[in-house]
LOTORKE-686954 format. One line per 2 residues: their letters; for each residue x, y, z of C-alpha. Coordinates in Angstrom, 1 decimal. Each point is the difference from the previous one (the first is absolute). Layout:
REM LOTORKE-686954
A	X:Y:Z | ...;
//
This chain:
REM LOTORKE-686954
ME	5.8:-5.4:-15.1 | -0.5:-3.6:0.9;
EK	3.7:-0.9:0.3 | 0.8:3.1:2.0;
LA	-2.9:-0.4:2.4 | 1.1:-3.6:0.7;
KT	3.5:1.2:1.2 | 0.8:-0.6:3.7;
DG	-0.1:3.6:0.9 | -3.4:0.3:-1.7;
KV	0.6:3.4:-1.5 | -0.2:1.2:-3.5;
EA	2.0:2.9:-1.4 | -2.9:2.4:-0.4;
KR	-1.1:3.6:0.6 | -3.4:-1.1:1.5;
PL	-1.7:-2.8:1.9 | -1.7:-2.8:-2.0;
LG	-3.7:0.4:0.7 | -2.8:-2.5:-0.2;
AH	-2.8:-1.7:1.9 | -1.1:-3.4:1.3;
MS	-1.9:-1.7:-2.8 | -2.7:-2.7:0.0;
VA	1.0:-3.3:-1.6 | -3.7:-0.9:-0.9;
GG	0.0:-1.9:-3.2 | 3.7:-1.0:0.4;
LD	3.2:1.4:1.3 | 0.9:1.5:-3.4;
QA	-3.2:2.2:0.2 | 1.5:2.0:2.8;
LY	2.7:1.2:-2.3 | -2.5:1.2:-2.6;
RG	-2.0:1.7:2.7 | 3.2:1.7:1.1;
RT	0.7:1.3:-3.5 | -3.5:1.4:-0.2;
AG	0.5:1.8:3.3 | 3.3:1.4:-1.1;
CD	2.2:-2.0:2.4 | 3.7:-0.4:-0.3;
VI	-0.1:-2.9:2.5 | -2.7:-2.1:1.7;
QI	-0.5:-2.2:3.0 | -2.2:-3.1:0.0;
FS	-1.2:-2.9:2.1 | 1.2:-3.2:-1.7;
KN	-2.8:-1.9:1.9 | -3.1:0.7:2.1;
SN	1.4:2.1:2.9 | -2.5:-1.4:2.5;
QW	0.4:-3.7:-0.7 | 2.8:-2.4:0.9;
KA	-0.2:-2.1:-3.2 | 1.3:1.1:-3.3;
KP	-0.8:-1.4:-3.4 | 3.4:-0.9:-1.6;
LT	1.3:2.3:-2.7 | -0.1:-1.7:-3.4;
VE	2.5:0.4:-2.8 | -2.7:1.9:-1.9;
DI	-0.5:2.4:3.0 | 3.6:0.9:0.1;
AN	0.4:0.3:-3.8 | -3.0:2.3:-0.2;
FK	1.3:2.1:2.8 | 3.4:0.4:-1.6;
KA	-1.7:0.8:-3.4 | -2.1:2.7:1.6;
RL	3.0:1.5:1.7 | 1.7:0.4:-3.4;
ET	-3.1:1.3:-1.7 | -0.9:2.6:2.7;
GV	3.4:1.2:1.1 | -1.4:0.0:3.5;
FP	2.4:-1.6:2.6 | -1.5:-2.3:2.6;
AM	2.1:1.0:2.9 | -1.8:-1.6:3.0;
VH	-2.2:-2.8:1.1 | -1.8:0.6:3.3;
SS	-0.1:-3.1:2.2 | -3.0:-1.5:1.6;
YL	-1.5:1.8:3.1 | -0.3:-3.4:1.7;
IN	3.7:-0.5:0.4 | 1.3:0.6:3.5;
LC	3.7:-0.6:0.5 | 0.0:1.6:3.4;
SD	-2.3:-2.6:1.6 | 1.3:-2.1:3.0;
KE	-2.7:-2.6:-0.9 | 2.0:-2.7:-1.8;
EE	-2.8:-1.3:-2.3 | -0.9:3.5:-1.2;
WK	3.7:0.9:-0.4 | 0.8:-3.1:-2.1;
KS	-3.1:0.6:-2.1 | 1.1:3.6:-0.6;
VE	3.5:-1.1:-0.9 | -1.2:-2.5:-2.6;
AL	-2.5:2.6:-1.4 | 2.7:2.6:-0.4;
HI	2.3:-2.6:-1.7 | -2.7:-0.6:-2.6;
EM	-0.4:3.7:-0.6 | 3.8:0.4:-0.4;
ER	0.0:-2.7:-2.6 | -2.7:1.8:-1.9;
VE	1.8:3.3:0.1 | 3.2:-1.7:-1.3;
AL	-1.9:-1.8:-2.8 | -1.5:3.4:-1.1;
EM	3.4:1.5:0.1 | -1.1:2.8:2.3;
PY	2.5:1.6:2.4 | -2.0:0.6:3.1;
LV	-2.5:-1.8:2.4 | -1.5:2.4:2.5;
LH	-0.6:-1.5:3.4 | -1.8:1.1:3.2;
PG	2.1:-1.7:2.7 | -3.0:-0.9:2.1;
SH	-1.2:0.2:3.6 | 1.6:-1.4:3.2;
LG	-3.5:-0.6:1.4 | 0.9:1.1:3.5;
AG	3.3:-1.9:0.2 | 2.0:3.2:-0.1;
EE	2.0:1.9:-2.6 | 3.2:-1.9:0.5;
VG	-1.7:-3.3:-0.6 | -1.7:1.4:-3.2;
IS	3.3:1.4:-1.3 | 1.9:-3.2:0.7;
RA	-2.6:-2.2:-1.6 | -0.2:2.2:-3.2;
AE	3.8:-0.1:-0.3 | 0.1:-3.8:0.5;
AL	-2.6:-0.5:-2.7 | 1.7:2.3:-2.5;
NL	3.4:-1.6:0.6 | -1.5:-3.5:-0.6;
LF	-1.7:1.2:-3.2 | 3.1:1.7:-1.3;
QR	1.9:-3.2:0.6 | -2.6:-2.0:-1.9;
TA	0.0:2.4:-2.9 | 3.7:0.8:-0.2;
RF	0.1:0.3:-3.8 | -3.0:2.3:-0.2;
KM	0.5:3.6:-1.2 | -3.2:1.4:1.5;
QI	0.1:2.0:3.2 | -2.4:0.2:3.0;
LI	-1.0:3.6:0.9 | -1.2:0.5:3.6;
EL	-2.8:2.5:-0.1 | -0.1:2.6:2.7;
TA	-3.3:-0.4:1.8 | -2.6:2.2:1.7;
GQ	0.4:-1.6:3.4 | -3.5:-1.6:0.4;
GS	-0.3:-2.4:3.0 | 3.2:-2.0:0.5;
CI	1.3:0.3:-3.6 | 3.8:0.3:-0.4;
GS	1.5:2.6:-2.3 | -1.5:3.3:1.1;
RF	3.1:1.2:1.7 | 3.1:0.3:-2.2;
EE	2.1:-1.6:2.7 | -2.1:-3.2:-0.2;
VG	0.7:-0.3:-3.7 | 3.7:0.7:0.7;
AI	0.0:-2.7:2.6 | -1.3:-2.5:-2.6;
FD	2.6:1.1:-2.5 | 2.8:-0.4:2.6;
RI	-0.9:-3.7:0.3 | -0.1:-0.8:-3.8;
KA	2.9:-2.1:-1.2 | -0.5:0.9:-3.7;
PE	-0.5:3.8:0.2 | 0.1:0.3:-3.8;
RI	-3.3:-1.8:-0.1 | -2.0:2.6:2.0;
GV	-1.1:3.6:-0.2 | -2.7:2.5:1.2;
CF	-3.3:1.0:-1.6 | -1.0:3.5:1.4;
DT	-3.7:0.4:0.3 | -0.8:3.7:0.5;
CH	-3.4:-0.6:1.7 | 1.5:-2.6:2.3;
VF	2.9:2.1:1.0 | -2.2:3.0:0.7;
AA	-2.5:-2.2:2.0 | 2.9:-1.4:2.0;
GY	0.8:3.5:1.2 | 2.8:1.2:-2.4;
DL	-1.0:3.4:-1.4 | 0.8:0.9:-3.7;
RT	-2.0:3.2:-0.4 | 2.7:2.6:0.2;
ET	3.5:0.0:-1.5 | 1.5:-0.2:3.5;
DY	-2.3:-2.9:1.0 | 0.6:-1.8:-3.2;
QE	3.8:0.2:0.3 | -0.1:-1.0:3.7;
TM	-2.1:-3.1:-0.8 | 2.4:-1.0:-2.8;
AA	2.9:0.6:2.3 | -1.6:-2.3:2.6;
LD	-0.5:-2.7:-2.6 | 3.6:0.4:-1.1;
RA	1.3:-0.5:3.5 | -2.2:-3.0:0.7;
VG	0.2:-1.8:-3.3 | 1.8:2.0:-2.6;
LG	-1.6:2.0:-2.9 | 1.9:-2.2:-2.4;
QV	-2.2:-2.8:1.1 | -3.1:1.7:-1.4;
RA	-0.9:-1.7:-3.3 | -3.6:1.1:-0.6;
FH	-2.8:2.1:1.3 | -3.8:-0.2:0.4;
LN	-1.5:3.4:-0.5 | -3.1:0.5:2.0;
DC	-1.5:2.9:2.0 | -1.5:-0.9:3.4;
KK	-3.6:0.4:1.0 | 0.9:0.3:3.7;
EL	2.1:2.3:2.1 | 3.8:-0.2:0.6;
GC	0.8:-2.9:2.3 | -3.5:-1.6:-0.3;
RV	1.6:-3.5:-0.5 | -2.9:-0.7:-2.4;
DR	0.6:-1.2:-3.6 | -2.5:2.0:-2.1;
HD	1.2:1.2:-3.4 | -1.3:3.1:-1.7;
HI	0.5:1.7:-3.3 | 3.0:2.2:-0.5;
GR	-0.6:3.4:1.7 | -3.4:-0.9:1.3;
GK	1.0:-1.5:3.4 | 1.7:1.4:3.1;
MG	3.4:0.1:-1.7 | -0.8:2.4:-2.8;
TA	2.2:0.3:-3.1 | 3.2:1.3:1.6;
PF	1.5:-3.4:1.0 | -0.5:-1.2:-3.6;
SF	1.6:3.1:-1.4 | 3.1:-0.7:2.2;
LM	0.1:-3.6:-1.3 | -0.5:0.9:-3.6;
ND	3.0:2.4:0.1 | 2.4:-1.9:2.3;
PR	2.9:-1.2:-2.1 | 0.8:-2.7:2.5;
FF	-3.0:-1.9:-1.2 | 0.1:0.7:-3.8;
GL	-0.3:-3.1:-2.0 | -1.9:-2.0:2.7;
PM	-3.4:-1.4:-0.6 | -2.8:1.8:1.8;
VL	-3.5:-1.5:-0.3 | -3.4:1.2:1.1;
ET	-2.2:-2.1:2.2 | -2.7:2.6:0.2;
PK	-3.8:-0.8:-0.1 | -1.5:-0.7:-3.5;
GK	-3.1:-1.2:-1.7 | -0.2:-2.3:-3.0;
EL	1.4:2.7:-2.3 | 3.5:1.4:0.1;
KE	-0.9:3.6:0.2 | 1.1:0.3:3.7;
DI	3.5:-1.3:-0.9 | 0.2:2.3:-3.0;
QN	-1.0:3.0:2.2 | 2.4:-0.9:2.8;
LA	2.9:-0.6:-2.4 | -0.7:3.4:-1.6;
IL	0.2:1.7:3.4 | 3.3:-1.7:0.8;
RN	1.5:0.9:-3.4 | -1.1:3.6:0.4;
LQ	1.9:0.2:3.3 | 3.3:-0.8:-1.8;
RR	2.1:3.0:-0.6 | 0.7:0.5:-3.7;
//
């Protein structure tokens, strides 16, 4: 699984998606893999550092060795790291932009050291400077970072966003515009968040709506660019532009969009991870994964 997931096209020869959840790294990065095994995950997503702080404690040789050992012991594949929420590549404020570039560079180094294929990124907010400025700044940052890390195997996945405030990435065309400016297109892909897409105004609740949304993404970016999914229901109505995740089938989306995804052969073999609410235990992840697997046609 590991070698196939790391391929440029991101896909695995499979008859189903690879399901999992975002897992806590409390007690060490390796502990996320053991939690993933307990929850029944094929794949997991993690933060490699505190998502709300700029600084990151360097990974030690022991951290990396323990992580790789846990990967072998559990059979769970660590598909994605989610980058810090503080990073804003779309800013026209030079100091913030440079700080964000350096922070993302560190995260890229961590993903590469852990031998994980993907780093998921929210592009950021143009802060009133306009969409064109935000798109241009994000592309400039990514081109700089790809040049710095030319030998890296990891890829950046631009996450489709809900459209809150002046955030870039809620319209497929915005993501396509970033991609059009990237000089190393093999280094970049898309992470499709179901809640964000629905909140941004793209409906997924009927077969027709689902296919129309996927066709719109294909026109703007290309479905072949989709490398991973975040599976979340939405607490708010279609087009709310509010990022509020809910359990599968309990929000305004219902189970239909997830049934379409579970049975869409275009996405078989791709990692799909939950970011749904949960407490200290893993029962919510176990329940949501069971719902998703029951939606798969046998």
